[in-house]
N, C-alpha and C positions, 0 to 999 in steps of 0.2 A: 218676497223680492218682487219688485215691480217688473212688469214685462213690456211696458210701453216701448215700442220701437225695436224690440228684440224678438219676441215670440208672440205672434198675434194671428187672429183669424180675421184678416181684413181690418187692420188698425190704421192709426194716423199715418204711420210710416210705411204702410204696405204697398202703396202705389196702386195703379189701376188694375193690374192683373190680380194682385192679391185681394183687392176689394171685391172682385167678382166671385171669390170662393166662398163656400159656406161650410159650416161644421159637418153637414151631412156627407160632403164629398171627401172629408178627412184630408183635404189638401192644406198643408200647413206652410206658413211662411216663416222661415228662420232668417232673421236679419242679423248677420254676424259681422261684427266690426273687427276685421283682421287686416293688418297692414299689408297692402297688396304687394309691396316690394319684398316682404318676408315670405309670404305663402305663394310659392310659384305655381301651386296647383289651382290658382284662382279661376282659371278658365275651364277647368275640368268639370264634368258633371258632379253634382253633390254626392251621388252614390259612390263615386270612385274614391272619395276621401275616406270612406269607412265610417260607420256610425259612431264608434267609440271616439275616434279622433275629432269628428265633427262636433260631437257634444262637448268634448274637452275644450275646443276652441270657443264654442258657444258660451260655456259656463265662464271661461276666463273673461270673455268680453262683456257678459251680462254684469259681472262684478264691477265693471267700470262704466257707470251709467251716464257719463258725460259725453259719450261718443256718438258720432254719426257712423252708420254702417258703411263699410267699403264694399262689402260683398253681399249679394242677395241670393238666397237659395230657395227655390220652390220645391217642396218635397211631397208630391202626391204619392199614393201607394204604388203607382206604376214605375217609380224610380227604382224600386227594388232595394231601397236603403234599409238594411237589416243589421242588427248588431253583429259586429265582427267582420263585416264585408269590406272589401277594398284593401289596399296596401296600407301599411303603417306610415304615418308621417314621421320622419326622423326625429329622434328625441331632441336633438339640438334645435330643430325648427320649432318644436313645441315650446322649448324654454325661451326661445327668442320671442315667440308670440306672447308668452307670459310676461316677459320683460317689457315688450312694447305696450302691452295692455296696462301694465303698472305705470308706465310713463304717461299714459293718457288720462290719468285720474284728474289732472288739472287742466291740461291743454290738449286740444285736438291735434292729431298728427295726420296730415294729409298724405297723399300718395307720394309726395316728395320726401317724406320723412321729417318735415319741419312742422313746427306748431303753427296752426292757423286759427284765426278767429272765424266763427260762423257769421254769415251775413246778418246784419241787423243787431248783433250782440256786441256789447262792449267788453274789452279785455279787463281783467283784474290787473292789479299793479304788478303781478308776477308774469303777465303774458298769457294768462288763461283766458278762455272765452266766457268767463263768468266772474262775478264779483266774489272774491274770496281772499283769504289771508295766507294761502299756501305759498311755498317758496320756490315752486317749480318755475323755471324761467326758460325762455328761448335763448340759450347761451351757445354761442359758437366758440370752440376751443382753439381755433387756428390762430387767434390773435390774443390769447390769454396766456399768462405765465403763472408760476407758483406764487409769485408775489401778489397776484390778484385774489388769492384765496385767503381765508382766515390765517392770521389775525388782521388782515387788511380791513379797514373801517367799513367798507361796503362789500365784504367778501362772503357774507353768509349765504346768499343765494347762489353765487358761483360755486362755493364750496359744496353745498348740498347737491347741486346738479352734477358737478364733477365726480363726487363720491358715488352718486347713483349710477353714473356711467361705469365706474369701476366695479360696483356691485353687480351690474348687469353682465359684465365680462366674467366675473367670478362665478355667478350662478350658471351661466351657459357652460362654463368649463366643468363645474361640479357635476351637472346632470350628464354631460357628455362622458365624464370619467366612468360612470356606472353603466354606460351603454356598451354591450358586448360587440356591437357592430363597429365601434370605433377602435382605432389603434391604441395599443398600450403606449407606443412610442412612435413618433415621427422621426426616425433616426437619420442623422446626417453626420458625416465625419467632421472632426473639429475644424479643419481648414475650410470645409464647405460652409459650415455654420458661421464661421467668422466672416466669410465673404458675402453671405446672404443678407446680413443685417449690419447696420452700423452700430457696433457696440462700444465704440470709443467714447471716452469722456472729453467734453469740449469746454472751452473757456466761457463761451456764451450760453445762456440758458435756452433750453428747448421749450417750445410751446406745450401747452397742455394737450393739444391734439397729438403731438409727437409722443408725449408721455403715455397716452392711451394706446397708441400704436405699439409702443415698447411693451406695455402690459400684455397686449394680445400676442405679440411675437414670443414673449417669454413663456406664456402658457402653451402656445402652439407647439413648442419644441420641448416642453417639460415632460418628464415621465409621469404617466397617470398612475400614481401609486394607489389610488382608490379603485382602479379597474379590477373587476373580479378575476381577471386572468394574469394579474401581476403577482408573482411568487418569488421575486428575486431576492428580497431582503427579509430580515426578521420583523421589520417595522413596515406594515402595509395597511391599507384601508384608510377610510376617512369617515369619522363620526361627525354627524351634523351638530350635535350638542357640543361636542368638544371643539368643533370649528367655531361655533358661535362664542364659546368661552374664550377662545384664542383672540377673536376679534375684540371682545370686551377687554381682555387683558392688555392688548396693544393700545386700545383707546384710553384706558386708565394710565398707562405708561408711567408706572412707578417702580420703586426699588424695594427689595425685600429686607433691607438691613435693619429697619426700626419699625416699631408699632406706630409711631407718629406719622409716618409717610405711607404705611400700608396696613392700616388697622384690620380690615376685613381679611385680607390675604394672609396676614400673619396668623390670625386666629384659625383660618381654614387649614393652614399648614399644620398647626398644632393638633387640630381635631383629626385630620387625615392620617398623620404619622402615628398618632396614638391608636387609631383604628387598625392600621397596618401592623403595628407591633402586637396588637391583640390577636389578629388573625394568624400571625406567626406562632403564637402560643405563649408569649412572655406574659407573666402574671399581671393582670389588670392593665395591660398595655404599657407598662412602665418602660422607661428607657429614654432614648434620645434619637435624634435623626435630623436629616436635612435633605432638601431636594438639590441636586447638583446637575451640571451640564453633561449628563450622559453616564453610562455605566462605567466607563474607563475612569472617570474622576471619582465616582463613588468607590470603586475598588482602591484607588490611590488614597482616598480618605481613610479607608479601613487599615491600610498598611501604615499610614501616618499615625493613627491612633494606637495601633499595636506597638509600634516602636516607642511612642511616648509613654505608654502604660508600663513598659518594662524599663525604659531608661528616660525618665522625665527630664534629666539634665540636658538631653540632646537639643531641647528647644532653645536653650541659651548658648550652649558650648559647642554644638555641632557634632558631626560624626567623629571627630577626633577624640571625643570624650567617651565613646562607647566601643566595645569590642567588635570584631568582625561578625556581622549578622548573617543569618541564613533564612530565606523564605522558601516555602515548598508549595508546589502546585502540580496539577496533572499535565502530562505532555499534550493533552487535548484542551487545555484551558485557554482562555482568551489572552491575546498578546498584551492586553493592558496590564497584566500583573508584572511582566518584565518592564514595560514602559514606566509604570509607577516606581519600580525599584530604581530605574535610571534617573527619573526626575527627583527622587528623594535622596540621591547620593549613595544609595545602598549598592547599586551596580547590578547589571544583568547577570554577571557571573555568580552572584550570590543568590540567584533564584534557581533552585534545584527542581528539575522536572521529574515527576514520578511516573512510573510506567502505568499504562492503562490496559485493560483487558480488550478482547476483540470488539466488544460493544462500546468501548470508549470510557468505561468507568475506571476511576483511579483504583489501584490495587493497594489496600491498606498495609499489607505486609511489606511492600516495597517502601511505603512512606516511613514506617518505623525503622526499617533498615537504613534508609538514607539520613534520617534524623540522628541515629547513633553514629553513623559515619561522619556527619558534620561535626558532632560534638567531639569526636576523637581527633579531628583536624583543628580544633580550636575555635570553631564557629559557635555562635550562640543562636540556636533555633528560636525564632520569635514570632513566626507568622506562617499559618497554613491556609491556603485558599482552596476550598473545595468548590466544585462547580455543580450547580443545579440546572442542568440543561446546557450542554456544551454547544458551541456555535455550529459545528459541522454535524456531529452524530446526534445531538440532542440528548446526550447521556447524563444521568444523574449519579454523581458520586455517592458511595455508601456513607452517609453522614453520621450515622450512629457509631460505626467502627472508627471513623476519622476523629470524632469528638472524644472517644475513649483514649485514643493515642495523644491527642492534644492535651487532655487533662492530665495524663500520665507524665508528660514531659513539660508541663507548664507553658504551653504554646497557645497564642491567640488563634482561635478558629474563626475564619471568615467564610461565609457562603456567598459565592457569586451566583445569585439567582436572577441576573439581569434578564435572561431568556426564560428560565423555568420558574421563577419566583411566583408568577401569576397563577400557577397551578394550585397555590395555597387557597385560592378562591373556590376551587372545585372540590366538593366532597368526594367525588369519584376518583380524583387524581392526586389529591394532596398527600397521599401516603408516599409518593415518590420523594417528598422532602422530609420524611420522618427523620428526626434527629436535629432539626433546626430549632426546635422548641425546648422547653424546660422538661427535664426528667425529674420526677418527684422523689423516688426512693432508690437509693443505691447502697452499697455496702458501707459500713462505718468508716472504712479507711479512705474513702474517696469523696471528694466534694466538700462543701461547707456543712459542718455538723450542727444539728439543732436538738436540744433536749426536748423530750416530750413525756407526757404522762396521760394515760388513757385507760379507763376501767381498772384502776389500781395497779397498772403495770407501767413501769418506767423503762426508758431505754434511750438510745441515740439514733435519730434518723440523720441521714446525710442527703442534702438536696443538691443535686448536680445540674448545672445548666449546660446547654449545648453550645450553640453558636454565640460568639461575642458580637458579631456584626453580620448584616445581610444586605446585599445589593438587590434591588428589585426595580425593574424598569416597566412601568405601566405603558410606556409608548411602544411596547412590543405586543405581547399577547392580549393586552387589554385595549389596544388600538387607540390609546390617547394620543392626540397629535404631538409630534416631536416638538421639543424634547421634554421628557418627563422621567427622571430617574431619582430614586430615593435610596439613601443609605440609612439603615436602621441600626441603632447601637443599643446594646443591652444596658450598659452602665451610664446612668444619668450624670451629667456634669463633666464627663471626660472630654467631650468635644470642646466645651468652653475652656477648660483648663489648658488643653493642647494648643488652641488656636488664638485665644483672645490677646489683643494688643492694647486694649483700653484707650482707643482713640477718643480724646475728650471732646472733639467737635461733633461726634455722633452719639457716643454712649455716655452722656452725662449721668452722674450718679444721683443727682438731685431732681430728676424728672418727677412729675406728679402722678405717674401711673406705675404699674408693676413692671419693673425693669427686666423680668425674666422673658418678657415678650419682645425685647430687643435682641433678635436672634442673629444679627449680622456678625457679632464678634466671634461666634463659634465657626464661622465659615472662612475658607481661604480667600474667597472673593470679597471685594467690597461691594461693587455693583453686582446684584444678583437678580436675574430675570424671574418674573412671576410664573412659575411652572405649575403651581398648585391648582389654580382655579379650573382649568379644563378637566383635570382628574376629579376634583370635587363635584363639579356640575354634572359630569357624566355619571358619577356614582349616584348622585341624587336622581338622575333621570332613569337609570337602569336598575338601581338597587344592587346589592350583592348578588342576588339571584340572577339578575340580568347578565352580569359579568360571567357568572358561573355557566350559564347556558351558552354564552358566546364562546367561552374557552372549550367547553365540552364538544361543541359542534366542530371546532377546528380539529380537535383530536380525533373525532369520528371520521372526518374527511381524510385525515392522514392514514387511518387504519383502512379506510376504503381503498385508497391508492395502493397501499402495501398489499392488500389481499388481491387486488386486480392484476398486479404486475409480477408478484412473486413466482408464479408458475407460468407466466405468459412467455411465449416464444420471443426471443430477442432481448430479454431482460435478465439481468443478474443483480442480486442484492449485494451490497458492499459488505454487510455483516448479517449473520443469521438472527432470526427472531423479530418479533414485532417492534416497531419504533417506540421508544420511550416517550418521545415528545412528538411534535408534528413534523420533525425532520425525517424524510424518507430518502435514503441514499442508494443510488442504483446506477448501473451501467446500461446503456442501450447499445446492443450489438447489431449493426446493419447487416443485411443479408450477405454482403460481400466479405465479411470477416467472421461470420457466425460459426462456420465449420472449418476454420483454418487449423491445421495441425501444428504448424510452427508456432509455439507458444510465445517466443520472443517477438516474432514479427506481428503476431496477433496483438500482443500487449502494446507494441509500438504504434500500431494503427489505431487501436482502441483509444489511446491517449489523445488522439486528434479529433475523435468523433464529437465529444461534448462541446469543445470550442467552436467547431464548424456549425453544429446545430444551433447553438446559442447565437452565433452571428446571424444566421438566417432568421431566427426568431425576431431579432431586433430589426433586421432590414424589412421583413414583412410586417412587423409591428403587431403580431398576433398574440404573443404571450412573452413572458420573461421568467426564467428560472436559472438559479445559480449553478455553478460547477466549480470543482477544485480537486487537486490531488490530496492525498493524506498519507504521510509516511511513504511506504513503498508502493502504495496503490496509485494507479494512473488516474487521470481525470475522470470524475464521475459526477452525475447530477445530484445536487442536494436540493430536494424539494422541501420548502417550508410553508406552512399554512398558518397565517395569522389574520387574514382578511375576512371579516364577517360577511362580506358580500359573496364569497366563493360558495359554489354549490357542487353537488355530485356531477352535474353536467359539465362544469368547468374542469373537473379532474379528468373526465372522459375526453374532453377536448384536448387537454394537455398531452395525454397519451397518444391520441391520434395525430396531433401536430408533430410530436417528436418523430413518430414513424414516417409521416409524410416528408418532413424535412431531411430525414436521414436515410431514406431508403436507397439512395444512389451512392452512398459512401462505401 
């Protein structure tokens, strides 16, 4: 790397003072091109910037060799500039420096922030101070509109400049999101936020300058879900490769219904779904599947297939052609099971909730009892949804026992692994989903029987399969950007038979390629977003072992939290025992109610603690964690960890913050 004009011992750009220095005095001149309007520390002594930050700025600017320096620093040994000295430059400032340096590759940015040409040098056609073919131009956005961008005939330069500005905004936000010194949320009440910005839609177009302002405002008030101290939802974190894949997907802007319009994406979906089925344990990854808009839709797909499998005539004749159906699920299951029954015309009253034990696991004996009751009342049991990772407790239903009951009564077994399915990637934790896969040998009276002959002995094996379908959401524990949910189905061809409508303008039968790759007819949607590429690209970047390490780390953090608070004064666990997933459910008891003897009054006041602390978290912007009641239990905190950026220190911070915000309650 050339150092001319950047790091010299009395070079061309060193000036008189620098020229008088010699190597023996070890006084070095660092000529750093940093935009002076960005770095407010420009007038401070170089040593005060800190060696690490100074070098970071230096390296950033050296990589952009077309620049004149804005700042000069003389660094003799007497400055005391040593590694690690001085305060940190805020991360947002560093990324703005990075973005400014990137913008300077073609054109000089003067102290005003506008591109300027160096004296005696001619501009290139793009406005640079050198002859080049780059597209960077001195573009002002206050008098430009979206119609000035591509596909406008002269819109290429304006488009590239505009999008670079957008990228700069995004990069600054991304880096800031991982900075623990920044707020998780800049909270304002809805009426305040409505008044602070003009969100109304107008008849007249806004300028591109206004559009950029809107981009900044939107991110300013957005929740930083990538923040290491954001624990509010099951989907947290931000993966850089996944983000890049999402940008690419939006740029491609295609539909997933046929191979002819999405050749690569359709193939990647095929490859990835097969890999996921193989990880489940289905032989050779056989079966079917589809990516859908979230776990709720995946669960509804499963219920739809179960009904069609038992009563295929329902597709044409409707619910009047079938008897009264009954579906079964845990009382701790996701609300989407009832919502799916409502959407399919089965009705929420036909969803029978099964009792769960103290830790939130479905009780198999109660399932069998309720199936028998439903049959006696004239219902036809057709669907059981077991949960692998309940939303609140993180419980894993006993899948083996449930599958035995389903096989006994001929009922479709679905596993809602939207939250817990990703544990299949972990050799340490996948046992929690035992029963989702294929069981090889069972008694002769159960399952599908196969004749065999081995070592001159003959007999009958019966091969029994467990789950008929599985929901698995990589956008949760695997931190794939939203949305990314897969339904995996064991029976190949069932989805096609259930949903196909033979639209001749899309699914022509005389195409010149293999029509099995036209997957759109097995989906309920016509237009289907490309959700596969971000998962596939992340999988390529991390490998299965990378996902495994990420998942194991999150579970380790949850166990750390549990061990830290289970015997800590002021905390009570909602249920006994270690968490099954990363869900840690607990009450915090402030000093004011910790020793109350009146149990009813204590319970009443405890119910208000979590909402107040949560509100204070949001107002301070320090962290976010969810709370809710469950059955007869008053509001408690439900801590979930799926963010790869979280550390043990962040767990410690959460505990201390809860105590700080709740000590006066």
